C-alpha positions in Angstrom: 0.0 0.0 0.0 1.3 3.4 -0.9 2.0 5.9 1.9 -0.7 8.3 0.7 -3.3 5.5 0.7 -2.3 4.4 4.2 -2.5 8.0 5.4 -6.1 8.2 4.1 -7.0 4.9 5.9 -5.4 6.1 9.1 -7.5 9.3 9.3 -7.7 13.0 8.8 -4.6 13.9 10.9 -2.4 11.7 8.7 -0.4 12.4 5.5 2.3 10.8 3.4 5.1 12.5 5.3 3.7 11.4 8.7 3.4 7.8 7.4 7.0 8.0 6.1 8.2 9.1 9.5 6.2 6.2 11.1 8.0 3.7 8.9 11.3 5.0 10.1 10.5 4.4 13.8 12.1 1.5 15.6 9.1 1.0 17.8 5.4 1.9 17.4 2.9 2.3 20.3 0.6 -0.7 20.6 -2.6 1.3 19.8 -1.1 2.8 16.7 0.3 -0.5 15.6 -3.2 -2.0 15.9 -4.6 0.9 13.8 -2.0 0.4 11.1 -2.6 -3.3 11.0 -6.3 -2.8 10.6 -5.7 -0.3 7.8 -3.4 -2.9 6.1 -5.9 -5.7 6.8 -3.3 -7.9 8.5 -3.0 -9.1 12.0 -0.7 -6.9 14.2 1.4 -9.9 14.9 2.3 -10.1 11.2 3.9 -6.6 11.6 5.4 -7.3 15.0 7.0 -10.6 13.8 7.9 -9.4 10.3 11.4 -10.5 9.1 12.5 -9.0 5.8 15.1 -11.7 5.1 12.5 -14.5 5.6 10.0 -12.7 3.5 12.5 -12.4 0.6 13.5 -16.0 0.9 9.8 -17.2 0.9 9.0 -14.9 -2.1 12.0 -15.9 -4.2 11.6 -19.6 -3.4 7.8 -19.6 -4.1 7.4 -17.7 -7.3 8.8 -18.6 -10.7 8.2 -16.6 -13.9 7.4 -18.6 -17.1 7.6 -16.6 -20.2 6.5 -19.4 -22.5 3.3 -19.8 -20.5 1.4 -16.7 -21.5 3.5 -14.6 -19.0 1.9 -16.4 -16.1 3.4 -16.6 -12.6 3.4 -20.1 -11.1 3.1 -20.2 -7.3 2.7 -23.5 -5.5 1.0 -25.0 -8.6 -1.5 -22.2 -8.8 -1.4 -20.0 -12.0 -1.9 -16.3 -11.6 -2.6 -14.3 -14.8 -1.0 -10.9 -14.4 -3.9 -9.3 -16.3 -6.3 -10.6 -13.6 -4.1 -9.1 -10.9 -4.0 -5.7 -12.8 -7.8 -5.7 -13.0 -8.1 -6.5 -9.3 -5.7 -3.6 -8.5 -7.7 -1.3 -10.8 -10.9 -2.2 -8.9 -9.2 -1.5 -5.6 -8.1 1.9 -7.0 -11.6 2.7 -8.1 -13.0 1.8 -4.7 -10.4 4.0 -3.0 -11.3 6.8 -5.4 -15.0 6.4 -4.6 -14.3 6.5 -0.8 -12.2 9.7 -1.3 -15.0 11.3 -3.3 -17.5 10.4 -0.6 -15.3 11.8 2.1 -14.9 15.0 0.0 -18.6 15.4 -0.4 -19.1 14.8 3.4 -16.5 17.4 4.2 -18.1 19.9 1.8 -21.5 19.3 3.4 -20.0 19.8 6.9 -18.3 23.1 5.8 -21.5 24.3 4.2 -23.4 23.5 7.4 -20.8 25.5 9.5 -21.0 28.4 7.1 -24.8 28.5 7.5 -24.4 28.8 11.2 
């Protein structure tokens, strides 16, 4: 997830720079870690126990690229078509855009309400 998208998921007082600073921290408060884990849709234990070297080894040992097989990626005998993955990512992007538009409309409505008062 990009830093901007994570900032949106974390709330109004977050931005890309603040997420970048969060990534640089050696330790994160438990409540904030829980909030980040929820935004990323992973258990907080996955973040607490994350090991970069193990993740790279698992990734490099699991995925093989086969150019002669319609540019498919083979993973544990499952074939993943890159075009399907691109379409899935596009749908996620559309959903995020729709949420952002909804939040913008809600913010405009709140501002108009405040201006009327």
